[in-house]
N, C-alpha and C positions, 0 to 999 in steps of 0.2 A: 374655350364654345362661342359660337357668337348667337348672339340670340336673333330669331328673326322680329322685325315692327312688328304689332299685332296692328292688324285690318279690322277697318268698323263693319260692324251689320250695313248689310244693302236696307237701304228704309225703304222698297221695292220688293221688300222680304217678307215684310211687312202684310201684315189683314187687317184689315178695318176692323176692332173691334163689335161696331156697328154695324156694318155690315154684315157678319158671321151673324149679327141675331135677328137682321133684316128691319133693322127700326125707320121707320122713317119718317118720327120726329123726335125732337130732343126735349124732354119739358122741363122749365126752370124749375118748378117744383119738386123733382125729382135728384134729390140731392146728391143721392149713395152712386148716382150712375154717373154727373157730371163730375163729382171726386178727385177717380183718381187721374183725371186731366188736370186740376187744378193745382201748382204746386203751394209751398209754405209760405206763399209773399203772397195768394192771394190771383195769380198771375194764370193764363192758360201757357199753356206748352205746350212747345213746338209741337208740329205735323210729323217732323226727322224722328222727334224721339219719342212718341206716342206712337205711328203708325195709323192715326186717324184720316180717312181719307179729306180731298178738298169738301163734297160737301158735306159735310157731316163736324167739318172742323166751323165749318160756317153756321151751322146752325149751334155748336156749341160755344162760337163767343157767341151769339141772341139768346139765351140762353140765361148765360154766363151774366149777361148785359142786363136783363131782365131782372134775376134773381139777385143782383142789388141794386139794381134800384129800388126793389118793393120789401128790402131787407133781409135776404135772409141770405146773404152773402157780405163778407166785411167791404169797400174797398183797400187793400192793404196796397201802395206805391214803395 
């Protein structure tokens, strides 16, 4: 039997979770909203994996940086 190579999922088929909820602003104090997009090391996951649109990815970056500066999240590198 010949196995077909698995195809990667199309990143365009993912819908932005923030757009679905019609989020206008991502608050740095709302850790449960930010947590699924941060990996174990404290880095922001790429849009390709999360399906977040560019607009919300920028908001996510700013809110993560603010949370780190305020001491609510750690600086792991």
